[in-house]
N, C-alpha and C positions, 0 to 999 in steps of 0.2 A: 657668857656662852648662849647661843641661840637655843630656844626650846626645841627639844628633839621628840618629845612625846605628843603625837597628834592623833587623837582618837577620830573615828569616822564622823561623829557628830561635830567635833571641833573643825574638821576639814570642811564639812558642809556649811557650817556657820561662816567660815572664811570665804567659801565660794559665794555664798549669798551676799556678803558684805563687800567683797573686793573683786569678785568675778575670777575668770581664768588667770588674769594677770597676777592677782594676789596668790593664787595657787602656784603659779610658775615661780614667783619670787620666793615663796616658802620652800618649794622644792630645791631651788638653787642654794638657799641659805643652809638647808640641812646637808646638802652635798658638800658644801664648803666645810661645815663642821666635821663631817665624817672623814674628809680628806686632809684637813689641816690641823685638827686638834688631837690632843692626847686624851683618849676616852677609855673608860672602863669597859669591860666586856658587856656588861648589862646596858650601859648607855649606848654603845655602838649597836647592839641588837635592837634596842628601842628605835634608834634613828633609822636603821635599815628597814624595819617594819613600817614605820611612818612613811618612809619614802615609797615603799611598795604600794601602800594604801593611797597615797596622793597620786601616784602615776596610774593606778587602777581607775580612780575617779576621773582623772584627766582623760583617759582613754574613753571612758563612758560618755563624757560630755562631748569630746571631739567627734565621736562616732555618730551621735544622735542629735543632740540639742545644743542650743546656745548660738549666739551670733558669731560668725567667723567671716574673715575677709581674705580673698585669694588675690594674689598678685598675678596679673595676666600680661601677655605680650601683645602689643598692638600690631606686631608683625605677623604672627601666626594665628591670632585670635583664639589662642589656647593658653593654658597655664604657662607662665614664664618658667622654663625648665633650665636648670644649670647642671651641666655634667662635670662633676668633680673628679671623675676618672672616666675611662672609656668603656667600662664593663659593668659596674654595679652601683654607682652612687649618682643617681639622677634625681635632683631635688626640685620640689615645688615649695612655695612659701605661703603659709597661712598666718593670720594675725588675729589676736583676740579683741582688737578694737580698730576702728577706722583711723584713729590718730596714729597708731603704731604702723598701720599699713601705709599711710600717707608719708610718714617719716622715711620708711624704707624705699618707697616709690621714688622719693626725691634723690636718694642715694643712687638708685639705678639710673635715673634720668641724667644725673651728673656724669655717670660713666658712659652715657650714650644709648642706654637701653630704653626704648619707648614702652613704658609700662602703664597698665591700667589696673583698676581695683574693682573686683566683683564681690558682692555679698553672697555668701554660701547658703544654699537652701537648708532649712532645719527640718527635723522630724525624720520620718521613714524614708523620704526621697533622698536623704543625704547619702544613702547607700549607692544610689545611682551616680552621684557626684564622685564618690571615691572610685567607682568602677571606671568612670570616664578618665580619671587621673591615671589609673592603672594602665588603660589602653593607650594613653598618651605617652607612656614610658616612665612615669614617675615611680620610684621605689622607696624614696624617703621624703618626708615632709618636715620642714623646719617651721615650727610654731613660734612666732615672735622672735625674729632674727635680731636679738639684742643680747644684753648681758644675762637675761633670764630665759634664753631660748631653750626649746625642747625639740630635739631631733628624734623622730621616731620612724620606724619602718612602716610602709604602707600596709603590710600584713596585719598590723595592729588594728586596722579599722575595716579591712576588706579582704576577701580571698583573692589569691593570685594564681592563675593557671600554672600548671607544671611545665608547660612548653612555651617556647617563643620561636617565631619564624615558621617556615613551612614544614609540616609534619604529615603531609598526605591530605587527600581530598575529604577525608572523614572529619577533619577538624577545620574550623574557620581559620583562614589565614590571619595571622597577627604578627606584627613586627614592633613590639613594644620598645626594645632597645633602639632600633633604627628610628622610631618616631621621636624618642628623646634626643638622639644625636642630631636629627634634622631640625628639631626646634632650636637647640642651642646653635646649630650652624646658621640658621636664618637670623637669629638674634644677633650673633656675633658679626655677621656680614652687614647688617643694618647699622650696628654700632661702630663699625670700623675696628673691631677687636679680633678679627680672624687671624689665626696663626697657621703657618704652613703645615705644622704637625697635625693640628686638629682637622684641617681640611682634608688631608690625606686619609685620616682615620674614617671620616664620614664617606668619602668617595669609595674607599675600599669596602665599607659596609654596604653601600649601594650595589657595588659589583657582585657581592656575594649573596644578595637578597633575592627573594621571590616577590612578585608584584601581582596585582589583579587589575585587569583592564576591562572596562564596561563593554558589554556586547548587546546587540539587539537581534540575536538569533544565531543559529548554527545549522550547518547542513553537512550531509555525508558527500564526500567527493571521491569518485573512482579514479585513481591515478593510472589504472591499467595493471599495476602490480598488486595494489592493495587499496583498501578504502581508508580514508582518514577524515577527521572532523575539521571543517573549515568554519572559523568564527567570523561573524560580521561585526567588526569593531565599531564602536561609536566614534564618529569623526566629527569634529567641529570646524568652524571657519572663523578666522580672525582677520580683521582689516589692518594691514600694516601702515606704516607712515606714508607710503606712496599711494594709498587708497586701493591697493590690490588685495584680493582675498587669498589667504593662506590656509592650508589644511593643518589642523592641530589634533593631536591625540590626547587621551587621558589615561593616567595610571595612578594606582593607589597602593599604599604600603600594606593595607589590610582590608578585610571585609567591612569593618566598622566605619572606616573613612569613606569607603565606597558607598555604603548604605546611607550614611548621613547626607552625602552629596546628591545621591539619587532621589532621596526623599525631598530635598529642597527644590529639585528641578523636575520632579515628576517622571523620572525615567524608570523603566523596569529594573528590578533588583537582580541583575545577572552580571556575571563577570567571569573572565577566563584567567587562570593562573599562568604566569609566564616568568621566565628567568630574566636577568638583566640582558643577556644576549637576545632573548626573545623580543624585548623592547626595540632593540636595534633592528631586528628583522622586520617588525611591524612598521617602523619608521620608514625603512627603505621600500617595502612592498607598497605601502599606501602613499609614498612620496610626501610624508608629513614634514612640515617645517620644524616642529618640535613637539615634545610631550609636555603636558602640565602634570607634575607629580603632586598628588594630594591637593587638588583644586579647592580653594576656600580656606585652607589652613596653611600648610607650608608653601603651597603654590610655587614649587620649584620648577624652573624652566630647564628642560633637558633637550637641547638641540643636537644635531649630528656631531658637532665639534666637541661638545661636552661628553656625549656618549662615547665617542672615540677616545677622549682623554681618560675616561674612567676605565674603558676596556683595556687600555694599554698600560695601566698601573702595574 
């Protein structure tokens, strides 16, 4: 029978000698004993306490220190996110060693997913890394996706806002669930793994969402009956295959996607909230060829045909 009694000092000795992988293996062995062996009440209690202690130290290391590796998508330039359902299980993948990350990367490449590996920053700034995961839509993290894997909720390492989506102008717009769905949507499309069911789920989520469009000023307009605010939306130009210039618009799923993009391009950090129907109105008013949704990450092209398709769902 595997040893069930693991003191704090013994656990730290194991961590020193074998790293997180050794801790994960020990955790797995204890769980197997608890689930598959006939144990006395005292032995079961000892095993359960050891398991709690190991997971507490795991959480401490994952939260702050030690080398970790993140699997990223070459399509979105963000964490590779897999949606195991459409509502609450959106996973990212961390690994305790480069070798383990490379082994899983090969598995995803075989399935058609273009994946990259990034080393995770250690120390106090790791909190910013987990915040970025949260905003990207991740709510579960799989550490070492193998026989000794550890699936844990993101709340274990960072705080999660109590709201998602548009809840009024007093709160920053965020669409964590939509961001996760869009990541998996882009990944599946690139890998040729899209299903009609998942596509409809994502398109419906787009139809029901609010967005933020960058602006470079606003003015009051007197319509004769009342005054309303008119936004000057940021419009870009794109040269098509025939060499002609086409007008394109930009939209983002949340304030944070917009701010990152604006910082990279030096634009003022201003945006106007709009519904999906609002995007359609802007496209027609400005005679845009298409919108680019989340430029630089998902970079999803929304032309008039796509917008009409979504609107008619």
